[in-house]
TORBA-375805 format. One record per residue: z, y, x of N, C-alpha, C in turn; residue in one letter. Coordinates in nm, 2 decimals. Layout:
N
KEGU    nc3    nc2    nc1   cac3   cac2   cac1    cc3    cc2    cc1 kolba
KEGU      Z      Y      X      Z      Y      X      Z      Y      X     a
...
END
This chain:
170
KEGU    nc3    nc2    nc1   cac3   cac2   cac1    cc3    cc2    cc1 kolba
KEGU   0.78   0.19   3.94   0.70   0.26   3.85   0.74   0.20   3.71     x
KEGU   0.76   0.31   3.60   0.79   0.27   3.45   0.67   0.20   3.37     x
KEGU   0.66   0.11   3.32   0.59   0.03   3.25   0.54   0.08   3.14     x
KEGU   0.37   0.11   3.13   0.36   0.19   2.99   0.35   0.13   2.88     x
KEGU   0.42   0.21   2.78   0.47   0.18   2.63   0.36   0.27   2.56     x
KEGU   0.31   0.19   2.48   0.20   0.27   2.37   0.23   0.33   2.31     x
KEGU   0.19   0.45   2.27   0.24   0.58   2.17   0.18   0.57   2.05     x
KEGU   0.20   0.50   1.93   0.11   0.52   1.87   0.16   0.58   1.73     x
KEGU   0.06   0.62   1.64   0.15   0.70   1.53   0.09   0.60   1.37     x
KEGU   0.14   0.68   1.29   0.08   0.57   1.18  -0.06   0.65   1.13     x
KEGU  -0.17   0.54   1.09  -0.31   0.56   1.04  -0.31   0.52   0.87     x
KEGU  -0.33   0.39   0.89  -0.33   0.36   0.69  -0.26   0.20   0.73     x
KEGU  -0.27   0.20   0.60  -0.23   0.00   0.58  -0.37  -0.01   0.46     x
KEGU  -0.42  -0.11   0.47  -0.53  -0.17   0.42  -0.52  -0.27   0.33     x
KEGU  -0.57  -0.23   0.20  -0.51  -0.31   0.10  -0.64  -0.37   0.00     x
KEGU  -0.64  -0.49   0.00  -0.80  -0.51  -0.01  -0.80  -0.60  -0.18     x
KEGU  -0.88  -0.52  -0.23  -0.86  -0.50  -0.39  -1.02  -0.56  -0.47     x
KEGU  -1.04  -0.62  -0.58  -1.10  -0.66  -0.65  -1.17  -0.58  -0.75     x
KEGU  -1.09  -0.47  -0.74  -1.19  -0.38  -0.84  -1.15  -0.24  -0.80     x
KEGU  -1.19  -0.15  -0.70  -1.16   0.00  -0.66  -1.12   0.08  -0.76     x
KEGU  -1.24   0.09  -0.85  -1.19   0.22  -0.95  -1.04   0.15  -1.04     x
KEGU  -1.06   0.06  -1.08  -0.90  -0.01  -1.12  -0.78   0.00  -1.07     x
KEGU  -0.82   0.00  -0.90  -0.72   0.00  -0.79  -0.67   0.15  -0.77     x
KEGU  -0.73   0.24  -0.76  -0.74   0.39  -0.73  -0.66   0.44  -0.87     x
KEGU  -0.70   0.39  -0.96  -0.64   0.44  -1.11  -0.48   0.38  -1.14     x
KEGU  -0.41   0.25  -1.08  -0.33   0.22  -1.06  -0.24   0.26  -0.94     x
KEGU  -0.26   0.34  -0.82  -0.20   0.39  -0.72  -0.20   0.56  -0.76     x
KEGU  -0.29   0.58  -0.85  -0.26   0.75  -0.88  -0.12   0.78  -1.00     x
KEGU  -0.09   0.64  -1.09   0.02   0.64  -1.11   0.15   0.66  -1.07     x
KEGU   0.15   0.59  -0.92   0.24   0.63  -0.81   0.25   0.75  -0.74     x
KEGU   0.16   0.84  -0.78   0.13   0.96  -0.75   0.07   0.98  -0.59     x
KEGU   0.00   0.84  -0.57  -0.14   0.86  -0.45  -0.25   0.97  -0.52     x
KEGU  -0.29   0.99  -0.43  -0.44   1.09  -0.43  -0.56   1.07  -0.32     x
KEGU  -0.66   1.10  -0.40  -0.80   1.07  -0.27  -0.73   1.16  -0.17     x
KEGU  -0.74   1.09  -0.04  -0.79   1.16   0.09  -0.90   1.15   0.08     x
KEGU  -0.97   1.08   0.14  -1.10   1.07   0.14  -1.18   0.96   0.08     x
KEGU  -1.30   0.99  -0.01  -1.36   0.87  -0.04  -1.48   0.76  -0.02     x
KEGU  -1.42   0.79   0.13  -1.51   0.64   0.20  -1.39   0.68   0.33     x
KEGU  -1.48   0.55   0.39  -1.41   0.52   0.55  -1.52   0.51   0.61     x
KEGU  -1.54   0.67   0.64  -1.66   0.69   0.75  -1.66   0.61   0.89     x
KEGU  -1.57   0.59   0.99  -1.58   0.51   1.10  -1.66   0.37   1.06     x
KEGU  -1.65   0.31   0.92  -1.70   0.18   0.89  -1.86   0.19   0.80     x
KEGU  -1.87   0.34   0.77  -1.96   0.37   0.69  -1.99   0.26   0.56     x
KEGU  -1.83   0.33   0.49  -1.81   0.26   0.38  -1.79   0.40   0.27     x
KEGU  -1.82   0.38   0.13  -1.81   0.50   0.06  -1.77   0.45  -0.06     x
KEGU  -1.73   0.54  -0.17  -1.65   0.48  -0.30  -1.82   0.44  -0.41     x
KEGU  -1.92   0.49  -0.35  -2.06   0.46  -0.44  -2.06   0.31  -0.51     x
KEGU  -2.11   0.34  -0.63  -2.13   0.17  -0.67  -2.29   0.10  -0.59     x
KEGU  -2.25  -0.03  -0.57  -2.34  -0.05  -0.49  -2.26  -0.05  -0.33     x
KEGU  -2.22  -0.13  -0.31  -2.12  -0.16  -0.18  -2.24  -0.14  -0.07     x
KEGU  -2.20  -0.10   0.05  -2.25  -0.10   0.18  -2.25  -0.19   0.25     x
KEGU  -2.32  -0.25   0.34  -2.30  -0.33   0.45  -2.26  -0.34   0.57     x
KEGU  -2.14  -0.34   0.60  -2.07  -0.30   0.78  -2.18  -0.34   0.86     x
KEGU  -2.16  -0.30   1.00  -2.25  -0.29   1.11  -2.17  -0.40   1.13     x
KEGU  -2.28  -0.48   1.22  -2.22  -0.58   1.31  -2.09  -0.56   1.41     x
KEGU  -2.08  -0.44   1.47  -1.97  -0.43   1.49  -1.85  -0.40   1.45     x
KEGU  -1.85  -0.33   1.32  -1.75  -0.29   1.24  -1.70  -0.42   1.20     x
KEGU  -1.76  -0.51   1.13  -1.77  -0.64   1.07  -1.68  -0.75   1.17     x
KEGU  -1.72  -0.75   1.30  -1.68  -0.81   1.42  -1.53  -0.80   1.43     x
KEGU  -1.51  -0.64   1.41  -1.35  -0.57   1.48  -1.29  -0.62   1.38     x
KEGU  -1.35  -0.63   1.23  -1.23  -0.67   1.15  -1.18  -0.84   1.09     x
KEGU  -1.28  -0.86   1.19  -1.31  -1.01   1.19  -1.38  -1.10   1.05     x
KEGU  -1.48  -1.02   1.01  -1.55  -1.06   0.91  -1.70  -1.09   0.90     x
KEGU  -1.76  -1.15   0.82  -1.92  -1.22   0.85  -1.99  -1.06   0.89     x
KEGU  -2.12  -1.09   0.96  -2.17  -0.96   0.95  -2.24  -0.96   0.84     x
KEGU  -2.31  -0.83   0.79  -2.39  -0.81   0.64  -2.25  -0.81   0.54     x
KEGU  -2.10  -0.82   0.59  -2.05  -0.82   0.45  -2.08  -0.68   0.39     x
KEGU  -2.04  -0.67   0.29  -2.04  -0.57   0.18  -1.97  -0.54   0.10     x
KEGU  -1.91  -0.40   0.15  -1.80  -0.35   0.09  -1.79  -0.18   0.04     x
KEGU  -1.73  -0.12  -0.03  -1.69  -0.01  -0.11  -1.55   0.00  -0.05     x
KEGU  -1.50   0.12  -0.03  -1.34   0.19   0.03  -1.34   0.33   0.02     x
KEGU  -1.19   0.37  -0.02  -1.18   0.50   0.02  -1.00   0.51   0.10     x
KEGU  -1.00   0.60   0.11  -0.83   0.67   0.16  -0.77   0.73   0.07     x
KEGU  -0.67   0.68   0.05  -0.57   0.72  -0.08  -0.42   0.83   0.04     x
KEGU  -0.35   0.91  -0.01  -0.25   0.95   0.02  -0.12   0.96  -0.04     x
KEGU  -0.01   0.95  -0.01   0.11   0.99  -0.09   0.16   1.18  -0.03     x
KEGU   0.16   1.24  -0.07   0.24   1.37  -0.04   0.18   1.42   0.09     x
KEGU   0.07   1.41   0.12  -0.01   1.43   0.22   0.01   1.37   0.34     x
KEGU   0.10   1.26   0.35   0.16   1.19   0.51   0.10   1.10   0.52     x
KEGU   0.15   1.03   0.61   0.11   0.90   0.69   0.23   0.77   0.62     x
KEGU   0.20   0.65   0.67   0.09   0.64   0.62  -0.02   0.64   0.50     x
KEGU  -0.14   0.65   0.55  -0.29   0.66   0.44  -0.28   0.49   0.37     x
KEGU  -0.31   0.48   0.25  -0.38   0.36   0.22  -0.49   0.38   0.22     x
KEGU  -0.60   0.25   0.28  -0.73   0.21   0.27  -0.72   0.13   0.15     x
KEGU  -0.82   0.17   0.05  -0.84   0.01  -0.06  -1.03   0.02  -0.05     x
KEGU  -1.03  -0.14  -0.02  -1.11  -0.22   0.03  -1.17  -0.30  -0.07     x
KEGU  -1.28  -0.27  -0.14  -1.35  -0.36  -0.22  -1.45  -0.46  -0.17     x
KEGU  -1.42  -0.57  -0.15  -1.51  -0.67  -0.01  -1.59  -0.73  -0.15     x
KEGU  -1.76  -0.70  -0.14  -1.83  -0.78  -0.23  -1.87  -0.94  -0.26     x
KEGU  -1.80  -1.01  -0.36  -1.84  -1.14  -0.32  -1.73  -1.20  -0.26     x
KEGU  -1.59  -1.13  -0.22  -1.46  -1.20  -0.16  -1.44  -1.32  -0.23     x
KEGU  -1.39  -1.43  -0.19  -1.32  -1.53  -0.26  -1.17  -1.48  -0.23     x
KEGU  -1.10  -1.42  -0.33  -0.98  -1.37  -0.34  -0.86  -1.51  -0.32     x
KEGU  -0.75  -1.49  -0.23  -0.65  -1.60  -0.24  -0.55  -1.49  -0.30     x
KEGU  -0.42  -1.62  -0.36  -0.31  -1.52  -0.39  -0.24  -1.45  -0.31     x
KEGU  -0.20  -1.34  -0.37  -0.13  -1.26  -0.25  -0.01  -1.29  -0.21     x
KEGU   0.10  -1.29  -0.08   0.21  -1.32  -0.01   0.28  -1.26  -0.16     x
KEGU   0.40  -1.35  -0.13   0.52  -1.29  -0.23   0.63  -1.28  -0.11     x
KEGU   0.75  -1.23  -0.16   0.84  -1.21  -0.09   0.88  -1.31   0.00     x
KEGU   0.87  -1.44  -0.05   0.92  -1.54   0.05   0.82  -1.60   0.15     x
KEGU   0.68  -1.51   0.17   0.59  -1.55   0.27   0.62  -1.48   0.41     x
KEGU   0.58  -1.52   0.49   0.55  -1.45   0.62   0.44  -1.37   0.62     x
KEGU   0.42  -1.26   0.65   0.33  -1.17   0.69   0.37  -1.04   0.62     x
KEGU   0.27  -0.95   0.61   0.30  -0.81   0.50   0.31  -0.84   0.35     x
KEGU   0.42  -0.86   0.31   0.47  -0.87   0.15   0.43  -0.77   0.06     x
KEGU   0.49  -0.64   0.13   0.50  -0.53   0.00   0.50  -0.46   0.06     x
KEGU   0.48  -0.31  -0.02   0.51  -0.19   0.08   0.62  -0.13  -0.04     x
KEGU   0.69  -0.07   0.03   0.78   0.05  -0.03   0.78   0.16  -0.02     x
KEGU   0.79   0.25  -0.14   0.81   0.36  -0.14   0.91   0.40  -0.20     x
KEGU   1.00   0.53  -0.15   1.12   0.57  -0.19   1.09   0.67  -0.26     x
KEGU   1.22   0.69  -0.34   1.22   0.77  -0.45   1.35   0.84  -0.48     x
KEGU   1.38   0.96  -0.53   1.49   1.02  -0.56   1.55   0.97  -0.68     x
KEGU   1.45   0.93  -0.80   1.53   0.85  -0.95   1.42   0.72  -1.00     x
KEGU   1.50   0.62  -0.95   1.41   0.50  -0.98   1.43   0.50  -1.12     x
KEGU   1.53   0.53  -1.22   1.55   0.49  -1.31   1.43   0.55  -1.37     x
KEGU   1.39   0.71  -1.37   1.31   0.77  -1.44   1.16   0.74  -1.41     x
KEGU   1.13   0.72  -1.28   1.03   0.67  -1.27   0.98   0.52  -1.30     x
KEGU   1.06   0.44  -1.28   1.07   0.31  -1.37   1.02   0.36  -1.51     x
KEGU   1.08   0.40  -1.58   1.03   0.45  -1.74   0.92   0.52  -1.76     x
KEGU   0.90   0.58  -1.67   0.71   0.64  -1.67   0.63   0.55  -1.67     x
KEGU   0.65   0.46  -1.53   0.55   0.35  -1.48   0.55   0.23  -1.61     x
KEGU   0.65   0.18  -1.67   0.64   0.15  -1.74   0.59   0.16  -1.89     x
KEGU   0.59   0.26  -1.92   0.50   0.35  -2.02   0.38   0.38  -1.98     x
KEGU   0.35   0.38  -1.86   0.21   0.36  -1.82   0.11   0.21  -1.79     x
KEGU   0.23   0.10  -1.85   0.18  -0.01  -1.86   0.20  -0.08  -1.70     x
KEGU   0.22  -0.05  -1.61   0.24  -0.10  -1.50   0.33  -0.22  -1.48     x
KEGU   0.29  -0.32  -1.45   0.38  -0.47  -1.46   0.49  -0.49  -1.36     x
KEGU   0.61  -0.49  -1.42   0.68  -0.52  -1.29   0.75  -0.63  -1.28     x
KEGU   0.76  -0.70  -1.17   0.86  -0.79  -1.13   1.00  -0.81  -1.17     x
KEGU   1.06  -0.70  -1.13   1.19  -0.68  -1.14   1.23  -0.54  -1.15     x
KEGU   1.34  -0.51  -1.31   1.38  -0.40  -1.35   1.46  -0.32  -1.23     x
KEGU   1.49  -0.18  -1.24   1.59  -0.16  -1.14   1.72  -0.25  -1.08     x
KEGU   1.75  -0.25  -0.96   1.89  -0.35  -0.97   1.96  -0.30  -0.84     x
KEGU   2.10  -0.30  -0.89   2.14  -0.23  -0.73   2.16  -0.34  -0.63     x
KEGU   2.14  -0.29  -0.54   2.17  -0.42  -0.41   2.29  -0.37  -0.38     x
KEGU   2.29  -0.43  -0.21   2.45  -0.45  -0.17   2.53  -0.36  -0.17     x
KEGU   2.63  -0.35  -0.21   2.76  -0.27  -0.22   2.68  -0.13  -0.27     x
KEGU   2.61  -0.15  -0.36   2.55  -0.04  -0.41   2.46   0.03  -0.31     x
KEGU   2.41   0.04  -0.21   2.38   0.10  -0.08   2.23   0.15  -0.17     x
KEGU   2.17   0.08  -0.21   2.04   0.11  -0.27   2.04   0.04  -0.42     x
KEGU   1.92   0.10  -0.50   1.86   0.06  -0.63   1.70   0.01  -0.59     x
KEGU   1.65  -0.10  -0.65   1.56  -0.11  -0.61   1.47  -0.21  -0.73     x
KEGU   1.36  -0.19  -0.73   1.27  -0.25  -0.86   1.15  -0.30  -0.78     x
KEGU   1.07  -0.37  -0.82   0.93  -0.40  -0.76   0.83  -0.43  -0.87     x
KEGU   0.73  -0.36  -0.84   0.59  -0.40  -0.95   0.50  -0.46  -0.86     x
KEGU   0.39  -0.47  -0.89   0.28  -0.50  -0.87   0.12  -0.43  -0.91     x
KEGU   0.04  -0.43  -0.82  -0.09  -0.37  -0.80  -0.16  -0.49  -0.93     x
KEGU  -0.33  -0.44  -0.96  -0.36  -0.51  -1.03  -0.42  -0.62  -0.94     x
KEGU  -0.43  -0.66  -0.79  -0.44  -0.76  -0.74  -0.30  -0.84  -0.71     x
KEGU  -0.18  -0.79  -0.75  -0.06  -0.88  -0.73  -0.01  -0.83  -0.61     x
KEGU  -0.06  -0.71  -0.52   0.03  -0.69  -0.42   0.14  -0.62  -0.45     x
KEGU   0.25  -0.66  -0.39   0.40  -0.62  -0.41   0.43  -0.44  -0.41     x
KEGU   0.49  -0.40  -0.43   0.55  -0.22  -0.43   0.68  -0.22  -0.51     x
KEGU   0.80  -0.20  -0.38   0.93  -0.18  -0.37   0.89  -0.05  -0.42     x
KEGU   1.00  -0.02  -0.53   1.03   0.15  -0.54   1.17   0.12  -0.49     x
KEGU   1.22   0.24  -0.45   1.38   0.18  -0.37   1.41   0.33  -0.39     x
KEGU   1.56   0.35  -0.42   1.65   0.49  -0.43   1.75   0.42  -0.34     x
KEGU   1.77   0.50  -0.27   1.81   0.46  -0.11   1.99   0.57  -0.13     x
KEGU   2.09   0.54  -0.13   2.26   0.61  -0.13   2.27   0.60   0.00     x
KEGU   2.22   0.71   0.08   2.26   0.67   0.24   2.44   0.73   0.28     x
KEGU   2.50   0.78   0.18   2.64   0.86   0.17   2.72   0.73   0.18     x
KEGU   2.66   0.61   0.11   2.73   0.52   0.12   2.73   0.41   0.20     x
KEGU   2.63   0.45   0.31   2.59   0.36   0.45   2.75   0.40   0.52     x
KEGU   2.75   0.30   0.59   2.84   0.28   0.69   2.78   0.35   0.84     x
KEGU   2.82   0.43   0.87   2.78   0.48   1.05   2.65   0.57   1.00     x
KEGU   2.63   0.53   0.92   2.45   0.57   0.89   2.50   0.76   0.83     x
KEGU   2.58   0.80   0.72   2.58   0.91   0.70   2.67   1.00   0.84     x
KEGU   2.79   0.91   0.86   2.87   1.02   0.97   2.78   1.06   1.10     x
KEGU   2.69   0.96   1.11   2.56   0.95   1.26   2.67   0.86   1.37     x
KEGU   2.74   0.78   1.32   2.78   0.72   1.41   2.76   0.60   1.45     x
END
């Protein structure tokens, strides 16, 4: 008898933020748009004055009962995964992870013109940790920026035609 294998599909990636409006503005610069101005299953909206998470919702997320929050869900090109931006009231933030840490350390967004996107984002005041760099064997160009709370965003232009065995299907 075959062992049951879960059949997951993408849902969303949560990013806790210190200022919801500022983060929405930042992610819009990257091309994200509002999907839902709330997270209905948690009872959260973007309204000023954060709402208290219900006991079961707070427990499910590993938060204290009564934790207050505001949130929304944004999307890129109508696809998945979505991003869930959540502002927790009174949260004592810790430094975000870096590329040298263990855990989810950065999101990667693919582009067909990294140089152009980099220049556009720099002109809009987006802070970059690294300008576009050519990766190993010229297989991709990479740049890394940070959102207002330090979450790392890798921007990537891949040249699959240069990848051994990938372009030929071997």
